[in-house]
N, C-alpha and C positions, 0 to 999 in steps of 0.2 A: 387046761390052759389052751386057749386058741390064739395062735400067733400068725400074723400075716404081715406082709410088707405093703405099705401104703406110701403115698407121696406127700411130702411136706413142702409147702411154699412159704418161705420166709420173705416177707414183703416190707419194704420201708414205706411208711405212710405219714402224712401230716396228722397232728393231734388237733382236730377241729370237728365241730358238730357235723354229722352227716357222712364223714369220711368212711367209717366202718360200714354204714348202710350201703353206700355206693359200691364199696369194695365187695361185700358179700353178695350183692346183686349179680356181679359177674359170675360167681360160682353157680348161683341159682339159674341164671340164663343158660349156662353151659351144661346144666343137669348134673353138676358135681355135688354129691352129698358130703357135707362137712361133718367129719367124725370128731374133730377136736379143733379148738381155736384158743390161742393164748396171745397175750400182748405184753410188751415191755415199753412203757412210755417214758420219755424224758423230755420235759419242757414242751417244745412245739412239734416234736416228731417221735416216732417210735417204730418198733418192729412188731408185726403181727405174724404169727405162725399158724398156718391152717393145714390140717391133715385131711386128705381125701383119698378114696380109692378109685379105681377105674383108669381108663386111658384117655381122659379128657386132656386136651392140650392147653392146660391152664397157664403154663409159662408164656406161651405165645399170646393168649388172650390177655393176660396181665400186662405184658409188654406193649401190646397195641393200645391198651387203656392208659399207658403212661407210667406204670409201676415198675420199679426195679425189684426183681425177686431172685431168690436162689431156690432151686428145686432139689430136694434131697430125699432119698429113700429112707424111711424110718419104719419101726416096728409098731404095730397095733397089737396089744396083748389084752385079751379078755380073761379075767381071773375072777375067782369068787370075791364078792364084796364083803371082806372081813379084814380085821387088823393083821398086819404083817406081810401082806402080799407084795407090796412094793419093796419091802426089805428083802424078801426071799428072792425076788428077781434081781435086785442089785447085788446080793451076795453071790448068786449063781454066776452072774456075768463077771464080777470082779475077781472071783476065784479062777476064772479062765482068761484073765488079762484084758477084758473088754471094758473100756471106759464109756460111761454114759455121759453124753454131752448136752442133751436136752431131755427134759421129762415134763409131761403134763398129762392130765387125764381127769376122769370123773366116774362116779357111780352111774351105771346104766339104768339099773333098777335096784330093788332090794336084794337081788341075788348076785349080780355081776357088776364088775367095774372094768373100764377100759383105761389102760395105761399106754401112752404114746412115748416112744423112746427113740432118740437119735443116739447112735453109738459110734465108737471108733472103727467098727467093722460090722456093718449090717448083716452081711451074709453069714459070718461066723456066729454072730449073736443069734440069728435065726436058727441056725443048726443046733446050737447049744440049748436054746429054750425049747425047741421041738423035742429034744431028747429028755428034757426034764418035765 
């Protein structure tokens, strides 16, 4: 299991054609590689969560482009691409009193998956997962 801390940007966006394209162009122009992206849309607006690594100043870039965002450290976890891995991670963290507040991810290839987690205590969750 490879566990690293990455940055998640939760951004409020309008739900209209072209909004996501314009938004992701900001990351491309800043050289920020998107490791994960998820959205929750309600009627005419929604929240998009984007996970990136590196030290780009995306919060400043997004604010200058007119977006309201929240920057949060989250965990990027690479695990074998097989049944039960998300359950295993959840069990390990819950047994240590860590609450998972956001989760999303995907298979990277036939061998690995990436799980992105926001937790109630990122540093403690990192320490626990690195030991397991």
